[in-house]
Structure formats: C-alpha cells, structure tokens
N, C-alpha and C positions, 0 to 999 in steps of 0.2 A: 680826092685829089690824087690818090695813088702814090704819094710820096711820104717819106717820114724822115724825121731828124735821125741822124746827122747828115743826111744827103743834102749838099748845098742847093740842089735843085728845089728842095722843099722850101727853103728860105726864099729863093727867087720867085717861086710860084706864089708864096704868101705875099711878098712885096707887090707883085703884079696885081693880085686880087684886091689889095687894099689901096693900090694906086699911090704908093709912097716910094720915094727913092731910099735906098739902103742907108745913106748918110743922114737920114732924118729919123731913123728908128733905133730903138734900144732893145736889146735882148738879154734876159737874165735866166740862168739855168744852173742847176747844181751838178751838171755833168759836163766835164771839160770838153769832151768830143763835140758836144752840141755848141758850146761857146766858140770853139775853133772853127767849126763849119760856118756859123753865123758871121764871124769875122772875115772868113774867106770870101764872102760876097759883099763886104763893105759895111756890115751892120756893126754899130758900137755894141759890143757884147762883153759880159762879165760873168764870172762864176761866183756863187755864194753857197754857203752851207747852213747858215742860220738866218732867222728873220732879222736879227740885229745887223748882220753883215750885209744883207740885202738893203736894209734901210740906210746904212752908212753909204753904200755905193750910190744909191738914188739921191741921197742928200748931197753928195759931191757933184751930182748933175743938176742940183737945184730942183729936184722933183720930190714933192712931199708924199710921205706914206703915213700909215697909221702909227708907225714906230718912230717917226721923226718929230 
C-alpha cells in the first residue's frame, strides 16, 4: 500500500480497498495520533489502553467481544 498510520491517506486507502464508507467503520487503537487521523477521515474512532477499556467501548456500540 505504501502508506502507514497515522497518515490519513492510509485510512482512505483502506476504506477504498474494503469498499466501505468511513461512517460505517470503527477504528480502535492505543495511540492517540492514529485515532485522531482516523477521525479526520470520518471513521468512528476511539483510544483504549486495556482490554477492559476496549470491551467497554465496544459494548457502548453494542458490539460483543470476548470481554463483554
């Protein structure tokens, strides 16, 4: 692909490849700069630092994980 996070172009390319609009995607990462970049292209993005925090965020989106 030749692109890497946190370059917003990397997120746009990934969206193009999967054929999904940004507003239908969720991105989670432990690095704030990656979350900010994902949000900049319209992806629902959040930061987390622990598995429990990840599970909590996904639960609020009604997405089940192993930890919920």
